[in-house]
N, C-alpha and C positions, 0 to 999 in steps of 0.2 A: 408964633407958635412953632416950637421945634418938633412936637407930638399933639397931632389930632385925631381922636378915637370918634367915630359917630356910629350910631346905632347897631354896633356888635351886638350879634347873636351867635351862641354855642351852645348846643343841646349835646348832654349824654342820654340816651333812649328819650324817655319822655320828659325828661327833666331840663328845663333852661337854667342851667348854671350862670349863661350870662344873657340875661333880657333886653338888648336894645340899650347899652350902657354908651354913654358918650360922655368925653373928658376931654381938656386942653391941658398940655404943660408948656409954659413958657421957658424960653430959652434962660440958661443963666439960674432956674430959680429951683428950689428943694421943694416937691408935692409928696404929701403922704397920701395912700391910699389906705382908708380904715373901714371896718366894719366887722359883723360878727362872723363866727365861722362857717362857713358855707354860702356866705355872701356872692360867691364868684370872683373873690380878689387873685387870686394865683391862676384860675383859669383867665381871667383878662389878660393877666402878664404873659400868660403861655401865648395867646392868640398875637398880642404885641410884639411877642418876641420872635414870634416864626414858629414855636414848638407845636402850636394848634392852629387850625386854619378856621376863620370865620365861616359861618354858614351865611351871614349877612352882614351887611355894614362895611365899614371901610377906615383904614389905621393908615396915617400919612405920619411920614416922619421928615423934616424939613420940607414939607412940601410934596415930596413923591410918595405915591401909594407903594405899600409895603405888606399888603394882608395876603399877597399871594406868593411872595418871596419866602425861601426856606432860610431857616435861623442862621446857619453859615453865613449867607447873604444880607441877612440883617447886620448881623454880628459885624464883618467886613465894612458894611458901610457905615459906621460908627455908634451904633445901636447895642449894648451889651446887658447883660443881665448875669446874676448871683441866685443861687436857689436856695430853699430853705434848708437842705442837705447839702454842705460843701462839698463840690465833685473835686475834689483833689484825691490825687493818687497816693495811696499809702505807703507803697514800696518804692517810690522816687523821693529825691530827696525835693526838699523844700525851694531849692533853686532849680532844678531841674523840672519843676512843675510850673515854676514861672515862665522856664524857657518852652515848654510845649506851645505857650501861647504865641511866641515870636522868639527868634533866636539874636536874643538883643541883650547879653550878659551885664552890661551897664546900667541899662535902663531896669533891669531886672534887682539889680542889688539896689538902685536907688530907691525903688518902690518897696523894697522889704524893710529898707530904713527906715522908708516912710511909717508902716505898720508895726515898727519894731520887731522885726524877725529877722533881722540880719544876722545874730548872735546863732540864729537856726538854720543858716543857708544850707548847710551839709547835711543836716539833719535829717531821715526819714520822716514825710510828712505824716506817717502813721503815728509817731511818738509826739505829735502837737495835742493839745487840749482841743476841745472842741470850738472853743471861742478863738483859739488861735487859727485852726483850721478855716475860719469865717474869714479872719482877717487875711490869712493866705488867698481864699478864693476873693475877694475884694482886691487884693494887689493884682492877682492875676488875669482877673477881667480889664484893667488898667493899663495892662502890657498894651492894648490894641490904642492907647491914646483916644477912648470914645468922646462922644458930643454927647451923649444920653447914657446916663446907668440907671438900672432898673434892679434895686434891693429886696429880695422877697424875705421879709419877716427876718431882717440883719442882726434884730439882738436876742432872739428865740435859743435859749441854752448858752446865753454869753453871759459870763458873770460882770459886775458891775462896773470893773474896771477897765475892762477890755470893750464893754460897752461904750462906756463913754469915750475910750479911746477911738473908736470907729466914729462915733459922731464928729468929733474933732478932725477926722480926717476927712469927713463929706463936707463939712464946713470950709476947712482949707482947702480941698479942691475946689469948692464953688469959689471961692473968692480969689484963689489965686489963678485957676486956669480957666473959670468959668464954665466947668462940667455942670451939666443938668441933672438932677436926681429924681426919681421917683420911685417912692418904697412903700411897700406894705408894711406896716407895724402894728402890734397891738399895744405896746408899752406907750400910753397918751403922756407921760412925761416927755419921751423921747418924740413923740409927733409934735406937742405945743410948742416945745422948745426948738427942734431944728428946722421946722417946716414953714415954708411962707404961704403954701395953700395946703388945702386940706379936702381930701374927696372921700364922700362916704357911699359905700355900698351896702346894701341888703336887697336879700332875695334876687341876687343878679341884676338888680339896677342901681344907678347913680342917684340916692335922692336929694344930696347936698352937695355944695360945694363952695367953700369959700375959705377967709383968713381962719386962722386958729381960735380967732376970739369969738369970730362970727358963728363958727361951728360948733365951739362950746356953749352958746346960748343957743342954736336952735332946736326947737323942742322935739321936731321929727328926727333928729340925731340920738337927743336924750331917750326918747321911747324906742328907737329902734337899735340903739347898740349902747350908750355910754351909760343909761341910768340914772338915776338920780343921785346915788351914791359913789356915781364913779370919780376916781382920782384925778381930776383934770385941772 
């Protein structure tokens, strides 16, 4: 397993946002993390990526504990993430945003071509659409040539064409480079199409894990999240 999360707890005041959550991510896989709003998905992402510290439990990346490491050290080690709101710098060019991650202009242009933003390299990032900024954020984290990428709601606010493009990039990188992905997403069509495995959270706990077909048929998931009329 490239990522092993065991019994993680994180509180905010008296609320357990993550309440003993455990999950595994296989190397080279695409794993979706789903659940209703407030289930603890983004908090768990923040713990795994080092932006929050777990109060209990462990996180291991490639066999090494990282739950006491700062975010920048985790990223340098090969585990990177995006955020729900893109962290691009509006007053820098698209290319300069890429170069903040690493001074490798050729690699930056290759990745901009991958996400079809090469024609915007000289433009200010602030003129891009919301969906294009998400693609830029995605390309920027790839500058580190990571082995595991965490994507936090990559389809939120993205038009269907750009969303489709992002899914294709994820599938291509898994196929060509063996990159592993763990992503939070509410679009069930994307989850069922793109993921090898699905992990379901509710009220801070992992309540189910399995293939998309297994999750679609799991009564606990239907009751907690999908609902009888959910488009799966």
